N, C-alpha and C positions, 0 to 999 in steps of 0.2 A: 516291465510295460504293463504288465497284467494289473498289478494295484492301480498304477495310474490311471488305466481304462475304467477301472471299479469305481475309483473315486468320482471320474465323470459322469459314469452312468446313474450312482447312487443320487449325484446332485442333481440330474436330470427327473429321475423318480420320484424324488422329494418334491421336486417344484411340483410336478404332475398332481400329486395326492394332495398338496393344499390348493391347488389350483393358483396358482400366483404366474403362470406365465406373463402374464398382462404387467406384472409388478417387478419380476427379478429380472437381471441381467447376468449373464454367466462371463468370466474374462477369466485368463490364467496367462501367467509367463509359460505354462506348458500347455502348446496346442493340442497335444495327445490328449489331454483333460477337457479341454473344450470339446474338441470334436467327440470323445466319447458320451459327454452328456447332449450334444446337440444330436447324435444318431438316435439315443434314448427317448429324448423326448423332441421330435422336431419342430415344436412350437415354440421353442426356447431361442430366446435374442442372447445371442453368443456371440464373442468377440475376441482378439487378442492383444497381448502388449507388444510394444516394441521399447528398447532402449539404447542409450547409447552404446555400449558396448558392441552392439551388433553390426557397427560400421565402422569398427575398428579392425580393418583386415589383418593385421599384424598378429592381433591377438586373438581373433575371434573368427573361427571355421563355420563360417555360414552353411556350407555346403555340408557338413558333416552334421548339424543340427536339423536343418531344413530338406537336406536333400534327398532323405527316403522317405519323405513325408509323401502319401497317397495325392498323386496327380501334380506333384513338383519335381518328379524323377527327370523327367524329359527337360524342364526349364534347367535344372541343376549342371545339367550337360550342355546345353545350349549356352549358357552364360558360365564360363570358368572363372571369370574374375570375381574375387569373394566381395568387394565392394559394391561393383557393379550388380551382382545376385542380390546384396542386401538391400540394394536402392528398389531393384526390381521388384521384390517383395513388398518394400513398402509403399512404392509408387501407385502399385497397378492393383493390389487388394488379392495378389495371387494367393495367399496364406488364405484368407476369408471366402474366396469362391471354391477352396475344397471341401469346406463342409456347410456352405451357405451362412458365412457368418456375416455379421451385421455392421461391425463395427471394431473399430482400434483404439487403443489407450498407450500414448507415449509417455516416455519421461520427457517433462517438459522441455529439455535439452535439444529434443531431437526436432521440436517445433521452430520453421524457421531458420534452420541450419544449413546452409548453403553446400555443407559436405555430405549433408543427407538428401535434402531436397530444395529447390527453390519454386515448386510449383506453387500456384495457388490452389485454393479450393475447387474452384472452378474446371480448372486444368485435370485436377488429380481425378473428379466425378468423371473424365472423359476416360482416363486411363482405366477407371474402375468399371466403367460401363454402366455406371448407375450411381445411387446415392452414396456419399462419403459421411460417415459420422465418425468425428476423431474427439478424443478426448487426452487430458492431460493428468499425470500424478506426481510426485507427490508435492502440492505447493504448498509453502511457509512451512517447512519441515520442522519440527520442534527441535532435531538436533542444528537446527543452524543459528548462526549468530544473528545479531539485531542488522548488521552491515547485510549479509547474505540474503537476507529476506527483503529488504527492502529495494535490494539490486533486482530482485523478482518482479518489480512492478513494471518495470518496460516490458520484460519476458512475457508477462500475464497479457497486458495492451496489447501485443503484437499477436499473439494466440487468439485473443478474442477477436481481431480484425481478421485472421486470416479466417475463423468462422469455428473455432473450437466449441464444443456441445457440452462437455464436461470437464469439470475441474475437480480433482480429490486433492483433498487438503487434509493438515493436521490442525489448522488451524481457521475453523469454518466462520468464527466470528469477524477475523479479519476480513475474510471474504463478502462476508454479509456485507459489511462496511463498505468495503470496496465497492461494489452494485447497487449500495443504498439498499438493499434491502432488509438491513437490521432497524425497520422501523415500527414502533409501540403504536397498537391502536389507545387511543385516549379517549375519556367521552367528551361528550360536545358540553362541555359546561361553562365554557369561556366567552364573556360578552364583549363589544366592542370590535373596534378592528386596527389593525396595525395602520402605522404610519409610512409616510413616504416620504425619503430625504428632499427637499424642494429643489428643482431645476434650478434657480439661482445659488443654491448654496456651494460653496468654494470645493467641497467633496466632489460636485460633479464636474468641478473643471479640472481636475486632476487624473493624470494616469493612473489606472487601474493595474496590479494593485499597488494603494499608496505605501510610501517609504516613511513610517512613524518612528521617531527616537522615544524609547522606552526610559521615563523619568528625564528626558532631554538627552545628555550626551555621557552617560555614565563611566564608558572607561577611559573621556579624558578627562571631565570635570565632576565633582561630587555629584549624585543623582538628585534631581528636583532644585539645584540651584540656576540663579540667573545667568551665571557663565556658561552654563550646560546648554542652557535655550538658547543665548545668544549665538554659540558658536556654531549652532546647525543653519545659521543664516549666510554661512561662509560656503556652505556644504551645496553642491549642486544637485538637484534631482531629488533633496528631501524635502517631504511634504508635509511634516507638521511634528509635534510631538503629544507624550503621553506624561500628566502630571497629576500628582494626587494632593487632595485637601484636607484639612481638619479645621473646625471651628474653634477658636480661642474662648477663653472666658469672657473677655469684652467685645464678643463678637465679630472676630476678624478672619479672615479666611486665610490659614497659615499652609503655604506648600511643603508638604512633607508627608512621607508615607504612613510611617508609624504614627500611634496615638502617644507612645512613649518615647522621649528625646533621646534614651541613654545610648542606645548603639551607634548613633550617628554623631552624639555630640558630645558624649560622656557624662551628662548632665542628666538628673533624674527628677524629669519633668515632666508632667501629663498636658499634653495641649490644651483639652479642654479643661483644665483646672487652672489654668496659666494663662496671664495676660500677655498681649504679643511682647508688649515691652519687656517683659521677664525673658519671653523666649527667643528676642530679637538679640540677647546676649549668650546666647547659647549656640556657639559657631559649628559648622559641619567640619570633624575633624581631616585633617590630613590625611590620617591611615585608616583605611576601613577594612573590617573583616567580612568576607562574604563566605560564608561555608568552608573556612577553614584557609581560604586564599587572602594574601593581605594587596590591597590596593592603595597605592601612594602617590597624593597629588601634591599640587606644587603649592599650595598654602590651603588655609580653613578657610570656610564662606558661609556668607549669613542663610537665613531660612528667609524666602521672600515670602511677600505677600501676593497672592491670588490677580488682586488689582493691579499690583504693579506689573506681573507678567500681561495680562491684558492691556495694559496702556503701552508697554513694549511694542506689542505685536498687533496693535489694532489694524496699523495700516498695512503689514505684512502679507502675503499669501502665504499663511502656515494653518494648516488645522489644527487646533488643538482640543486633544482628548481630555477632557478634565475629568478625573475620578474622584 
């Protein structure tokens, strides 16, 4: 304990030495350290952590950990139930009150966990008898999988709604993007203005977000084929499709994604060096490999012209993204 107190006191002293009381906050899982730092330097902003294990009454002895802390002995005796005592410490700021602490930081799983507390921030403020400043650690942990990190998004949103004031993260870049703070300052060198989509455009008559078929309906029919585009007419609530075009040697707009036909047709032809008559003889294959996975279709299909697609959908309520 003497060593722990020395660490806290040393932190309080060095903060005083460099006059960093208005920039530094002191926080620890060991409340004895924080108390020692605060006693050494009363100007410090200090607080303590809470983590999920403290609310596991079967495996964590809250009384043994906190019961001997100055100012909490009577509370420990008055609340013999382990879980209730842990909730009391968290919901009332009892630990902070013993050393004039200013804030607490929790493992993010503690927030909005009904097993721990269902109090709003305003309700907790009444229990604290003053300001409540809550923070959370560790957001987007490096050791987590992508699925685990993605699952944290709703928890973070819930914590923000609760009123959390600090988020400690392994991936600050993701947090910056989430809260739209990762904005670069660019020179004011562009002229003109951005356009607007006219009110009478079909885009504005559709429910958002629009559902757009990428290159038609490529899981059912080969990409960028007329059958793929037409198949979407039968699907309710599909709003349109995207397609790609290249200009042929004879100035026709062929609907195709690559400049070279070989991958999808097996023919070594370059669109802008070939006429559409030449291209039309190269059918999109029945079997197509995408990144090592083979997709099989019912038959080979021709490469359409953009003009024919536009004619087909001229009277249809489909938004056509032409790339």
